[in-house]
C-alpha positions in Angstrom: -32.5 62.8 27.8 -30.6 63.6 24.6 -26.9 64.6 24.9 -26.5 68.3 23.6 -24.1 67.7 20.7 -26.5 64.7 19.7 -29.3 67.0 19.9 -27.7 69.7 17.7 -26.9 67.0 14.9 -30.6 65.9 14.6 -31.6 69.7 14.6 -29.4 70.4 12.0 -30.3 67.3 9.5 -34.2 68.2 10.2 -33.8 71.6 9.0 -31.7 70.5 6.0 -34.0 67.6 4.8 -37.4 68.3 5.0 -38.7 67.7 1.6 -39.0 70.9 -0.3 -35.9 73.0 -1.0 -37.8 76.4 0.0 -38.2 74.7 3.7 -34.6 73.7 3.4 -33.4 76.9 2.8 -35.6 78.5 5.3 -34.7 76.4 7.8 -31.1 75.4 7.6 -30.4 79.3 7.7 -32.7 80.1 10.9 -30.8 76.8 12.6 -27.2 78.0 11.3 -27.8 81.3 12.6 -29.1 80.5 15.7 -27.9 77.2 16.9 -24.8 77.9 19.1 -27.1 80.7 20.9 -29.6 78.6 22.3 -29.6 76.8 25.8 -30.5 72.9 26.0 -34.3 73.9 26.8 -34.6 76.3 23.6 -32.7 73.6 21.6 -35.5 71.1 22.7 -38.2 73.7 21.8 -36.4 74.2 18.8 -36.5 70.2 17.7 -40.3 70.1 18.8 -40.9 73.4 16.2 -38.9 71.6 13.2 -41.3 68.3 13.6 -44.2 70.2 12.5 -45.3 70.1 9.1 -44.1 72.1 6.5 -47.1 73.8 5.8 -47.8 74.8 9.2 -44.3 76.7 9.5 -44.5 77.8 5.9 -47.8 79.6 6.6 -46.6 81.2 9.6 -43.4 82.4 8.1 -45.1 84.1 5.0 -48.6 85.4 7.2 -47.9 85.5 10.6 -51.0 83.8 11.5 -50.4 81.1 14.2 -51.6 77.9 13.9 -52.8 76.4 17.5 -50.1 73.4 17.0 -47.5 76.2 17.3 -46.2 77.2 20.9 -45.4 80.5 21.9 -41.6 80.5 23.6 -38.5 82.0 22.5 -38.2 79.9 19.2 -41.5 81.1 18.1 -40.3 84.6 18.9 -37.3 84.6 16.9 -38.6 82.9 14.0 -41.3 85.5 13.8 -38.8 88.0 13.1 -36.4 85.9 11.2 -35.7 87.1 7.2 -33.4 85.5 5.0 
């Protein structure tokens, strides 16, 4: 089990270094806004979410069409309503 602060650091890193500037901005703003409000379980869900391919996350953000790889949980709900 990953310690809370280590998990947060991994999440912040993963959100900021995606491969495209657009995804870096989108996910880093989302993480910055919510990371300190999530429980440990929610942070683990967020970590899993951030490990999905950029294309899946971006398509969901743009179209709200749910890919079968996206799990419906609190992270999913908050991200689906998130606006930059």
